[in-house]
Backbone bond lengths (Angstrom), bond angles and torsions (degrees), N, CA, C in turn:
res aa  C-N    CA-C-N  psi(-1)  N-CA   C-N-CA  omega(-1)  CA-C   N-CA-C  phi
1 M - - - 1.453 - - 1.583 105.87 -
2 S 1.416 113.74 132.23 1.386 118.51 175.35 1.521 114.13 -69.48
3 L 1.362 119.15 164.87 1.467 124.04 179.64 1.501 110.04 -64.61
4 L 1.258 118.39 -36.12 1.468 121.22 179.42 1.535 109.94 -67.69
5 Q 1.356 115.53 -40.79 1.473 117.56 178.27 1.557 112.97 -67.11
6 F 1.375 110.10 -34.18 1.537 114.10 -177.73 1.536 107.96 -68.86
7 I 1.310 119.74 -41.50 1.453 124.02 179.80 1.488 111.36 -58.72
8 K 1.371 114.97 -33.97 1.459 117.06 -177.58 1.511 112.02 -89.89
9 S 1.279 114.38 -0.09 1.476 117.71 -175.95 1.603 110.58 -83.89
10 K 1.315 113.22 160.51 1.425 118.24 -178.77 1.533 112.16 -72.39
11 T 1.336 118.53 -26.27 1.415 122.55 176.43 1.592 111.43 -61.27
12 F 1.313 114.62 -44.70 1.445 118.51 178.74 1.544 113.62 -55.07
13 Y 1.303 116.65 -48.36 1.411 122.66 -179.04 1.536 111.89 -65.84
14 I 1.330 119.02 -34.86 1.456 122.00 175.95 1.514 108.33 -64.72
15 N 1.313 120.92 -45.85 1.465 124.52 -179.09 1.554 110.30 -68.36
16 L 1.251 117.37 -34.16 1.469 120.59 177.11 1.541 111.30 -66.91
17 A 1.301 117.41 -40.58 1.430 124.18 177.32 1.525 111.87 -64.06
18 I 1.343 114.91 -39.22 1.446 121.02 -177.51 1.582 107.88 -69.86
19 A 1.297 114.10 -41.92 1.538 120.09 179.40 1.565 109.66 -61.46
20 A 1.329 112.61 -45.30 1.459 114.05 -179.01 1.491 112.73 -66.35
21 G 1.360 116.65 -35.24 1.455 118.34 177.08 1.521 112.76 -64.89
22 V 1.362 114.19 -37.83 1.481 118.25 179.67 1.556 109.06 -63.35
23 I 1.334 115.64 -44.85 1.434 117.04 -177.08 1.526 115.17 -67.66
24 I 1.295 115.09 -38.65 1.502 122.44 173.90 1.504 110.51 -59.43
25 A 1.311 117.02 -49.76 1.457 123.42 179.10 1.570 111.46 -60.97
26 G 1.265 116.09 -39.79 1.459 118.97 174.57 1.521 117.78 -62.40
27 L 1.318 108.93 -46.30 1.511 115.19 174.59 1.477 114.42 -60.99
28 T 1.363 113.91 -42.42 1.501 118.29 -179.17 1.518 109.62 -61.04
29 S 1.351 114.76 -42.77 1.511 119.28 -178.80 1.525 110.43 -60.42
30 V 1.331 117.16 -44.26 1.491 123.86 -178.39 1.548 110.39 -60.46
31 V 1.399 113.88 -47.39 1.442 118.05 -178.85 1.566 110.63 -64.36
32 L 1.265 116.22 -41.61 1.516 121.33 -178.55 1.570 108.31 -66.69
33 G 1.312 112.72 -42.50 1.482 116.25 -179.81 1.526 112.10 -62.81
34 L 1.322 117.43 -41.25 1.429 120.22 179.05 1.515 111.31 -65.75
35 G 1.357 116.18 -38.16 1.470 120.09 -178.38 1.482 108.35 -65.23
36 I 1.331 119.07 -40.21 1.468 121.63 -178.83 1.547 109.79 -66.40
37 Y 1.391 113.82 -43.63 1.464 118.51 -173.44 1.547 110.95 -66.10
38 T 1.273 117.20 -38.85 1.502 122.26 -176.64 1.503 110.55 -93.02
39 R 1.304 121.41 -1.74 1.449 123.56 -174.77 1.553 107.98 53.39
40 Q 1.343 116.39 47.72 1.390 119.14 -178.33 1.491 111.26 -60.63
41 G 1.403 109.97 132.42 1.469 117.14 -178.16 1.584 113.80 84.66
42 K 1.243 118.56 -5.70 1.439 124.09 178.69 1.510 112.72 -117.34
43 T 1.353 116.47 117.77 1.509 121.63 179.38 1.459 110.83 -124.61
44 I 1.341 113.79 168.91 1.443 123.17 179.17 1.541 108.61 -122.03
45 T 1.334 113.57 134.03 1.482 118.02 178.05 1.496 111.48 -82.92
46 V 1.314 117.15 122.60 1.447 121.00 -179.49 1.507 110.67 -65.11
47 P 1.281 119.43 129.24 1.509 123.91 -178.02 1.558 106.93 -80.49
48 Q 1.331 114.01 163.77 1.474 118.34 171.17 1.435 112.22 -78.24
49 L 1.372 113.50 121.64 1.489 117.40 -179.35 1.526 109.13 -107.80
50 K 1.257 122.69 -15.96 1.459 124.47 180.00 1.506 106.80 -66.27
51 G 1.363 111.06 137.76 1.488 115.91 -177.35 1.560 113.19 99.36
52 F 1.326 114.78 -19.20 1.446 115.49 -175.50 1.618 110.07 -106.57
53 K 1.266 118.63 164.91 1.414 123.22 176.69 1.525 110.52 -96.10
54 E 1.306 119.83 160.82 1.417 122.57 -175.61 1.518 114.89 -53.74
55 H 1.360 114.44 -46.90 1.476 116.66 -177.04 1.523 112.96 -64.92
56 Q 1.300 116.35 -20.31 1.550 119.94 179.78 1.472 112.96 -80.15
57 I 1.347 119.00 -16.33 1.485 120.31 -174.26 1.566 112.30 -108.67
58 T 1.347 115.72 -13.66 1.489 117.78 -170.99 1.577 110.32 -62.97
59 E 1.339 118.42 -52.98 1.443 120.67 -175.84 1.491 111.43 -65.46
60 A 1.334 120.01 -40.22 1.450 122.45 -179.39 1.496 111.99 -61.71
61 L 1.370 116.43 -46.18 1.485 120.12 179.17 1.506 111.71 -64.35
62 E 1.347 118.71 -37.91 1.476 121.61 175.25 1.562 111.26 -57.17
63 K 1.320 115.44 -41.31 1.427 118.69 -175.57 1.577 109.90 -71.83
64 M 1.336 114.79 -26.43 1.461 121.18 179.96 1.460 111.90 -86.68
65 H 1.422 116.83 -3.22 1.467 121.62 -176.24 1.554 113.12 62.59
66 L 1.329 113.60 39.43 1.434 122.07 176.01 1.553 109.30 -117.83
67 R 1.317 117.14 150.46 1.484 122.59 177.30 1.417 111.56 -117.69
68 Y 1.359 119.81 163.28 1.461 121.49 179.39 1.506 108.45 -148.38
69 T 1.353 114.41 157.55 1.423 119.46 172.32 1.497 109.86 -145.79
70 I 1.322 119.84 147.61 1.521 123.85 -176.63 1.595 104.29 -90.52
71 I 1.331 112.86 119.75 1.481 117.49 -177.60 1.535 114.38 -102.36
72 D 1.412 114.82 -16.40 1.444 114.87 -178.05 1.509 109.29 -165.12
73 S 1.346 115.22 166.23 1.474 119.30 173.76 1.485 109.50 -139.38
74 V 1.302 118.33 146.22 1.419 122.34 -177.68 1.556 106.88 -132.92
75 H 1.284 117.70 166.79 1.459 120.54 178.52 1.516 109.60 -115.62
76 K 1.369 114.26 118.87 1.446 118.26 175.26 1.562 104.35 -124.63
77 A 1.292 114.28 122.11 1.503 117.37 -176.87 1.514 116.79 -66.60
78 D 1.419 113.32 -24.30 1.436 115.27 -179.86 1.530 115.50 -95.09
79 V 1.381 113.95 11.43 1.519 120.37 179.82 1.487 110.39 -120.84
80 E 1.276 118.16 138.40 1.456 125.04 -177.15 1.529 108.47 -61.98
81 P 1.363 118.20 136.86 1.462 118.97 -179.71 1.568 111.08 -59.32
82 G 1.359 118.85 144.75 1.433 122.68 174.57 1.544 110.34 88.67
83 V 1.309 122.39 -6.19 1.444 122.97 -176.45 1.555 108.51 -84.30
84 I 1.302 113.33 142.75 1.474 120.24 178.18 1.529 109.44 -73.25
85 V 1.361 115.80 123.89 1.471 119.18 -178.99 1.522 115.11 -109.22
86 E 1.402 115.94 -19.12 1.479 119.16 178.72 1.548 108.19 -144.33
87 Q 1.297 118.91 146.88 1.437 126.02 173.09 1.509 115.72 -140.45
88 I 1.300 115.18 146.05 1.523 122.49 179.90 1.525 102.58 -136.17
89 P 1.415 116.71 128.59 1.509 127.26 -13.67 1.536 111.02 -62.03
90 A 1.363 112.97 165.41 1.457 117.84 175.02 1.570 112.58 -69.67
91 D 1.309 111.15 161.34 1.439 119.15 -178.65 1.549 107.46 -64.85
92 G 1.356 114.91 139.26 1.433 123.81 -174.17 1.556 118.32 90.22
93 S 1.412 113.18 -3.07 1.455 119.07 178.18 1.557 105.13 -74.08
94 K 1.351 113.98 153.54 1.415 123.41 179.46 1.646 106.68 -101.57
95 V 1.296 112.99 121.57 1.515 118.69 -178.32 1.538 108.68 -133.80
96 K 1.374 112.70 165.05 1.440 119.23 177.12 1.533 110.24 -83.08
97 R 1.316 115.51 167.31 1.444 121.62 174.82 1.512 111.30 -62.37
98 D 1.404 114.62 142.19 1.456 122.05 -177.62 1.482 115.46 72.68
99 R 1.335 117.18 13.19 1.514 119.07 179.56 1.554 106.48 -67.33
100 M 1.302 112.10 144.32 1.503 119.73 175.79 1.574 108.97 -89.48
101 L 1.344 110.12 128.41 1.501 117.60 177.40 1.581 108.06 -101.42
102 F 1.286 116.49 140.65 1.459 122.03 179.98 1.566 109.48 -108.93
103 I 1.329 115.97 125.93 1.473 120.58 -176.72 1.513 110.42 -127.29
104 T 1.399 112.11 150.78 1.473 121.27 176.17 1.538 105.32 -121.49
105 I 1.398 115.40 132.40 1.400 120.06 -179.75 1.515 114.61 -112.74
106 N 1.299 117.76 160.67 1.397 118.64 -179.10 1.582 108.65 -84.73
107 A 1.280 114.43 126.62 1.502 119.55 -169.15 1.532 110.83 -60.80
108 F 1.340 113.26 151.50 1.446 118.24 178.89 1.514 113.89 -79.22
109 S 1.269 117.28 -18.13 1.506 119.53 172.99 1.512 106.82 -142.67
110 A 1.364 115.17 151.41 1.435 120.58 -175.16 1.482 110.83 -69.99
111 E 1.348 114.82 150.82 1.406 118.58 175.07 1.571 111.79 -65.60
112 Q 1.311 116.66 135.91 1.447 119.03 -179.83 1.452 114.15 -95.62
113 V 1.358 115.95 143.71 1.433 123.74 176.36 1.503 106.97 -129.47
114 R 1.296 116.84 164.23 1.504 123.75 179.19 1.542 107.54 -98.70
115 M 1.306 113.79 135.16 1.445 120.92 -178.20 1.539 106.99 -66.88
116 P 1.356 113.91 126.98 1.472 116.47 176.15 1.543 113.68 -78.72
117 G 1.270 118.61 159.03 1.443 121.75 177.05 1.558 112.88 -85.81
118 L 1.302 118.12 104.86 1.453 122.46 -173.83 1.530 112.76 -100.36
119 V 1.287 118.78 -12.28 1.432 121.49 -177.35 1.509 109.97 -66.99
120 D 1.341 115.40 136.28 1.461 124.06 179.83 1.491 110.93 82.45
121 Y 1.370 120.41 5.58 1.405 123.15 173.73 1.535 108.53 -99.63
122 S 1.338 117.82 155.69 1.437 122.74 173.24 1.532 108.52 -64.03
123 L 1.308 114.77 156.39 1.493 119.89 178.01 1.505 110.36 -59.00
124 R 1.318 119.62 -41.68 1.463 122.98 178.06 1.514 112.00 -59.74
125 N 1.317 115.22 -48.51 1.451 118.62 -178.84 1.547 113.51 -64.06
126 A 1.357 111.66 -38.60 1.464 118.69 -179.32 1.577 108.39 -64.75
127 E 1.371 119.05 -38.17 1.470 122.41 178.34 1.568 108.29 -63.34
128 V 1.342 119.56 -42.53 1.423 122.28 -177.68 1.552 110.25 -64.63
129 M 1.324 114.65 -41.17 1.512 121.17 -179.73 1.478 110.14 -65.93
130 L 1.317 120.23 -39.14 1.446 121.94 -179.53 1.599 109.53 -65.48
131 E 1.350 114.18 -44.11 1.460 116.16 174.97 1.498 114.79 -60.64
132 S 1.286 118.12 -40.08 1.430 121.74 179.69 1.435 117.41 -65.88
133 F 1.447 115.96 -23.58 1.412 121.76 179.85 1.489 109.90 -97.94
134 G 1.376 119.10 3.41 1.459 122.20 174.79 1.576 108.73 80.26
135 L 1.324 118.36 24.80 1.450 122.49 176.87 1.579 111.25 -108.47
136 Q 1.284 115.47 162.62 1.468 118.64 -174.11 1.575 109.30 -113.93
137 K 1.299 115.65 139.11 1.461 119.44 178.03 1.559 108.69 -74.14
138 G 1.299 117.73 132.59 1.484 119.39 179.16 1.532 108.22 -104.53
139 R 1.327 116.54 -130.54 1.434 123.10 -179.26 1.620 111.56 -71.82
140 I 1.289 112.81 144.42 1.458 119.16 172.11 1.610 105.53 -104.41
141 I 1.330 113.62 109.57 1.424 118.33 -178.68 1.552 109.50 -99.91
142 Y 1.323 118.37 108.51 1.424 121.71 -177.67 1.514 110.97 -84.74
143 V 1.328 115.88 131.32 1.469 121.50 176.99 1.536 108.54 -128.86
144 P 1.378 116.33 149.57 1.434 116.53 177.16 1.461 114.08 -57.44
145 S 1.307 120.77 133.44 1.410 124.40 179.97 1.573 110.12 -160.74
146 E 1.280 117.41 148.70 1.479 120.36 174.31 1.494 113.87 -70.95
147 F 1.348 116.98 -8.57 1.475 121.64 178.51 1.508 108.20 -115.47
148 T 1.396 115.20 101.21 1.409 126.76 -179.26 1.523 111.48 -65.94
149 N 1.331 118.32 132.00 1.493 122.79 177.72 1.570 114.57 59.94
150 L 1.331 117.24 24.12 1.427 120.07 179.00 1.584 102.92 -103.60
151 V 1.332 112.92 135.89 1.531 119.86 -179.58 1.569 106.69 -72.17
152 L 1.298 115.90 124.24 1.460 122.02 -178.02 1.498 112.01 -108.51
153 G 1.349 117.14 -17.99 1.438 119.38 178.82 1.562 110.13 -160.86
154 Q 1.316 115.79 162.99 1.440 120.44 178.41 1.501 108.05 -136.29
155 K 1.352 118.43 135.64 1.447 123.43 -171.51 1.549 111.67 -128.99
156 Y 1.303 117.61 141.74 1.456 120.50 175.12 1.522 108.05 -127.47
157 K 1.265 121.09 115.17 1.488 123.60 178.58 1.509 108.03 65.76
158 G 1.323 117.92 35.57 1.432 125.21 175.31 1.513 116.87 81.24
159 R 1.333 115.20 4.41 1.471 119.08 -179.48 1.512 110.97 -124.16
160 D 1.330 115.00 151.01 1.484 117.07 179.38 1.468 108.77 -62.55
161 I 1.420 117.16 140.34 1.432 122.24 177.74 1.521 110.48 -120.78
162 A 1.333 115.23 135.60 1.510 118.14 -173.99 1.462 106.25 -88.00
163 T 1.324 113.94 150.96 1.456 124.04 172.72 1.498 112.92 -52.84
164 G 1.345 123.15 131.38 1.448 123.09 177.80 1.512 112.73 94.05
165 T 1.315 117.72 -7.38 1.507 119.65 179.86 1.551 107.50 -70.41
166 S 1.320 116.19 135.91 1.516 122.33 179.25 1.532 109.07 -79.56
167 I 1.272 115.57 125.25 1.481 118.84 178.91 1.576 108.91 -141.69
168 P 1.316 118.13 155.93 1.485 117.92 -174.51 1.547 111.92 -64.90
169 K 1.318 113.24 139.44 1.465 117.81 178.74 1.499 108.76 -58.62
170 G 1.308 119.24 142.42 1.450 126.63 -177.92 1.493 113.80 86.95
171 S 1.362 118.33 4.80 1.439 120.95 -178.64 1.563 110.57 -67.81
172 V 1.346 118.44 152.88 1.370 122.89 -177.30 1.544 110.77 -94.82
173 I 1.334 116.54 126.32 1.458 122.16 -179.18 1.557 113.99 -112.60
174 D 1.297 119.58 119.41 1.410 124.54 175.36 1.535 111.97 -79.99
175 L 1.309 118.66 144.42 1.503 121.67 -177.24 1.495 110.27 -123.79
176 M 1.385 114.25 134.10 1.444 116.38 177.47 1.571 105.73 -101.13
177 V 1.248 119.02 121.68 1.484 124.92 -165.82 1.519 106.98 -123.59
178 G 1.395 116.26 139.33 1.392 120.70 176.65 1.501 115.76 -68.55
179 S 1.290 119.72 137.98 1.428 123.16 179.36 1.521 116.33 -109.09
180 G 1.375 113.56 6.41 1.445 116.62 -172.08 1.542 111.50 104.18
181 L 1.324 114.01 168.86 1.513 117.57 178.04 1.483 109.17 -69.68
182 G 1.310 115.41 146.28 1.448 119.31 175.36 1.566 110.89 -85.75
183 S 1.302 114.20 179.87 1.476 117.48 -178.39 1.518 112.27 -104.16
184 E 1.405 117.80 -1.94 1.380 122.41 -175.98 1.473 109.81 -97.04
185 Q 1.352 115.90 154.08 1.451 126.40 178.64 1.528 109.99 -111.37
186 S 1.322 119.23 142.45 1.408 120.07 173.57 1.488 109.19 -145.14
187 N 1.342 117.21 163.47 1.519 121.34 179.19 1.459 109.46 -67.07
188 V 1.350 113.98 143.21 1.447 120.33 178.23 1.527 109.01 -65.21
189 P 1.284 120.78 119.69 1.495 122.82 -175.26 1.551 111.69 -71.79
190 D 1.274 119.88 153.15 1.445 125.02 -178.04 1.595 104.99 -93.02
191 L 1.321 115.31 112.74 1.460 121.23 -179.22 1.545 111.16 -101.22
192 L 1.324 118.41 -6.65 1.426 121.42 -172.28 1.563 109.45 -63.75
193 G 1.380 116.18 132.10 1.417 120.65 -179.87 1.547 111.89 97.38
194 L 1.324 118.55 -7.68 1.446 120.65 -177.87 1.522 109.32 -98.26
195 T 1.357 116.76 158.81 1.453 121.94 168.40 1.532 108.49 -80.39
196 L 1.358 116.76 169.10 1.463 117.45 176.61 1.504 113.49 -62.42
197 D 1.330 116.23 -38.75 1.468 119.54 178.66 1.519 113.74 -63.05
198 E 1.373 112.94 -44.29 1.465 117.71 176.65 1.535 112.18 -63.59
199 A 1.310 116.68 -40.27 1.484 120.09 179.52 1.519 110.40 -64.81
200 R 1.271 116.34 -44.32 1.525 119.05 -179.19 1.530 109.20 -60.95
201 K 1.266 119.48 -50.50 1.475 120.36 -179.49 1.534 110.63 -60.61
202 Y 1.309 116.44 -43.38 1.502 116.93 175.13 1.477 115.15 -58.89
203 L 1.255 118.58 -44.65 1.461 122.95 -179.23 1.463 112.64 -65.53
204 Q 1.361 117.76 -42.38 1.456 121.46 -178.29 1.499 113.23 -70.46
205 T 1.325 118.05 -34.13 1.472 121.83 -176.06 1.503 112.43 -89.43
206 E 1.282 116.16 -34.15 1.488 119.52 -172.74 1.539 117.09 -104.99
207 N 1.321 113.89 -35.71 1.498 118.54 -173.02 1.511 117.43 -119.25
208 L 1.321 117.38 -5.57 1.419 121.41 -176.48 1.532 111.72 49.77
209 L 1.352 115.54 46.65 1.432 123.13 173.28 1.546 109.61 -121.79
210 A 1.304 116.80 -178.83 1.438 119.85 -176.13 1.548 109.12 -142.19
211 I 1.351 116.06 158.05 1.437 122.95 172.96 1.533 106.55 -75.30
212 G 1.367 116.00 135.58 1.533 120.90 177.71 1.490 108.25 -101.55
213 A 1.307 116.84 -120.35 1.386 123.40 179.94 1.563 110.72 -71.85
214 I 1.331 114.76 140.80 1.466 120.35 178.36 1.511 110.20 -118.29
215 I 1.325 118.34 113.08 1.449 124.80 -174.53 1.492 106.50 -103.31
216 C 1.318 117.73 119.61 1.468 124.54 -179.22 1.625 110.51 -98.84
217 D 1.280 115.59 141.42 1.487 116.41 176.09 1.530 106.52 -92.35
218 E 1.324 119.48 -175.41 1.461 124.60 -171.13 1.587 110.93 -69.13
219 T 1.363 117.57 -10.75 1.499 116.64 177.89 1.536 110.52 -84.22
220 V 1.311 119.89 -9.71 1.435 122.71 -178.51 1.504 111.48 -109.06
221 Q 1.384 114.52 101.07 1.488 120.56 -173.32 1.484 114.11 -113.98
222 T 1.253 118.58 -18.42 1.489 122.76 -174.45 1.532 109.27 -131.95
223 P 1.372 118.53 164.38 1.440 123.31 174.63 1.550 110.68 -58.98
224 T 1.338 116.17 -35.49 1.517 116.94 175.49 1.459 112.00 -63.76
225 D 1.308 118.83 -39.56 1.465 121.31 177.31 1.516 110.42 -59.00
226 S 1.340 118.63 -44.16 1.389 120.33 -175.38 1.508 113.69 -66.24
227 V 1.344 118.40 -22.27 1.456 122.77 179.82 1.569 111.24 -71.02
228 V 1.346 112.92 -35.54 1.490 116.39 -178.76 1.535 114.78 -100.74
229 A 1.302 115.09 -6.12 1.467 120.64 178.83 1.525 110.68 -66.18
230 I 1.334 115.15 155.28 1.554 123.09 -173.83 1.518 107.98 -115.62
231 I 1.325 112.28 146.99 1.498 119.38 179.58 1.554 105.30 -81.33
232 Y 1.332 114.69 122.61 1.496 117.95 176.14 1.509 112.48 -114.25
233 R 1.322 119.94 -4.63 1.464 120.12 179.47 1.498 104.69 -156.49
234 Q 1.349 117.45 150.03 1.453 123.32 178.74 1.460 109.49 -146.77
235 S 1.411 116.73 152.87 1.398 125.63 168.87 1.472 116.17 -137.01
236 P 1.362 117.68 120.87 1.515 127.50 12.67 1.513 109.25 -76.57
237 S 1.321 112.11 156.22 1.445 122.94 -177.19 1.543 109.50 -78.06
238 P 1.384 115.72 147.31 1.445 116.31 178.51 1.514 115.79 -77.42
239 A 1.357 115.67 0.05 1.457 119.62 -177.53 1.522 107.56 -71.76
240 N 1.409 113.04 159.16 1.454 122.73 172.62 1.491 113.64 70.88
241 N 1.287 119.97 11.49 1.511 122.19 -176.30 1.490 110.47 52.45
242 S 1.358 113.73 42.59 1.521 118.83 -179.33 1.604 108.81 -67.17
243 Q 1.364 111.15 152.10 1.441 117.31 -174.66 1.512 107.51 -105.02
244 I 1.390 112.02 153.89 1.500 120.72 175.76 1.518 109.75 -142.67
245 T 1.297 114.48 143.72 1.474 119.87 -179.79 1.573 109.32 -73.70
246 T 1.302 116.22 137.00 1.488 117.94 176.19 1.478 110.52 -60.15
247 G 1.365 117.93 139.50 1.414 123.94 -176.62 1.538 114.05 97.30
248 S 1.363 115.86 -8.38 1.470 119.75 179.43 1.501 112.30 -77.69
249 S 1.257 113.46 168.90 1.533 119.70 177.70 1.492 112.71 -109.13
250 I 1.322 116.72 149.86 1.421 121.38 176.70 1.525 108.75 -115.80
251 N 1.363 119.37 127.46 1.419 119.10 178.25 1.533 109.46 -86.98
252 V 1.332 114.96 145.41 1.504 117.90 -174.80 1.523 107.70 -134.51
253 W 1.346 111.10 155.39 1.525 121.85 174.91 1.513 104.26 -116.70
254 I 1.339 114.95 133.84 1.484 119.28 179.95 1.483 113.02 -124.18
255 S 1.313 117.10 153.22 1.446 121.16 179.85 1.531 110.66 -155.02
256 K 1.336 119.34 156.27 1.498 124.17 170.30 1.443 111.11 -94.37
257 D 1.343 120.16 -5.75 1.471 125.10 -178.40 1.522 106.63 -79.22
258 M 1.325 118.82 105.94 1.490 119.56 -179.40 1.503 113.98 -63.88
259 D 1.347 115.69 -31.85 1.401 118.34 -179.26 1.640 109.34 -63.75
260 R 1.342 114.04 -41.46 1.442 120.06 177.40 1.510 109.31 -63.08
261 V 1.285 117.65 -45.26 1.446 123.88 177.46 1.504 113.66 -55.22
262 M 1.376 114.29 -50.50 1.449 117.91 179.04 1.536 114.80 -66.26
263 Q 1.293 115.55 -32.12 1.520 119.92 175.31 1.477 110.46 -66.93
264 G 1.366 115.65 -42.47 1.482 119.97 177.56 1.497 113.22 -59.91
265 M 1.312 116.93 -39.51 1.477 122.11 -179.63 1.521 108.34 -72.34
266 K 1.320 121.83 -38.17 1.412 124.14 175.22 1.557 113.32 -62.42
267 D 1.337 113.00 -45.25 1.513 117.26 176.34 1.471 111.60 -57.91
268 S 1.370 117.38 -42.37 1.480 118.61 -178.34 1.500 109.48 -66.99
269 L 1.310 122.07 -37.26 1.481 125.85 178.07 1.558 107.37 -67.32
270 L 1.261 117.21 -35.55 1.456 117.14 -175.39 1.534 108.93 -73.61
271 I 1.291 117.97 -40.72 1.464 120.28 175.20 1.458 112.54 -62.79
272 S 1.287 118.03 -39.41 1.467 120.24 178.82 1.511 113.80 -64.22
273 S 1.374 115.75 -41.61 1.421 121.99 176.22 1.453 112.64 -64.86
274 Q 1.364 118.76 -39.51 1.452 120.88 -179.04 1.538 111.41 -66.43
275 H 1.347 116.55 -44.27 1.431 120.17 174.99 1.528 112.67 -60.90
276 G 1.341 116.32 -36.63 1.474 121.39 177.86 1.470 109.72 -61.61
277 Q 1.357 119.20 -41.24 1.419 120.05 -176.21 1.524 108.73 -71.24
278 E 1.404 117.43 -35.79 1.448 119.24 175.93 1.440 115.23 -62.43
279 D 1.302 117.48 -37.15 1.436 123.53 178.03 1.553 110.49 -66.05
280 E 1.358 118.79 -37.33 1.466 122.04 179.83 1.520 107.33 -70.61
281 T 1.351 120.02 -35.50 1.458 121.19 -175.65 1.482 108.10 -69.18
282 E 1.365 117.39 -38.74 1.416 121.73 178.45 1.540 113.46 -64.23
């Protein structure tokens, strides 16, 4: 049978119909299969997760055939730790089965930052530094000083705070700022035998004065040495009941050599006694 005769035959049309049926059936199966696999036309409404804690949403999401993962944590002081504060997609969104939800929780502890050194900076610069470190400016405590608007001290919760101390981000820092020299006079205080920290506290609370230049001898080589070193000399000297204006600074010399410290204190007593005798003679 020739090709032309075969094409015109009944057998050809029967085979053609069978082939077309097979193709249609295959395509139908593929489309139906894809629809079942992707749940075409069937979506799940994302529930509200914000305001709940992780253990409160786990079982509910499993029953809804949804998954989740924690992608970030933030610190909000007015929100309970562990509470969900953000979610993606948002509640009410339509998603497919097994969709991954991304959540952000409120941190269990505040992010820590290191306290910057603000002493000897202008008030304006100190405010900028506080903001850049994520800290807040608290009270401005003005004290008499020859340096107007210069930061003389930094306090956290009412106490002096050292540079580099770790504190929660967002903490409030109070600043002690110079207001210029006062008009009152007071006797020069005797700082001999004190550490720098003891001297600073004494001057701030009792005399409204400040530490000026700090001169270290050869025994003071590191910041740790300066903490334990003792003042053995000061200028102006406490001898003669000399007077000093409130807000002024006192220069000090420090050492870890106790023999030098004792000698400095003896010299100061000797000068005081000599001037006392001169006053009696006069």
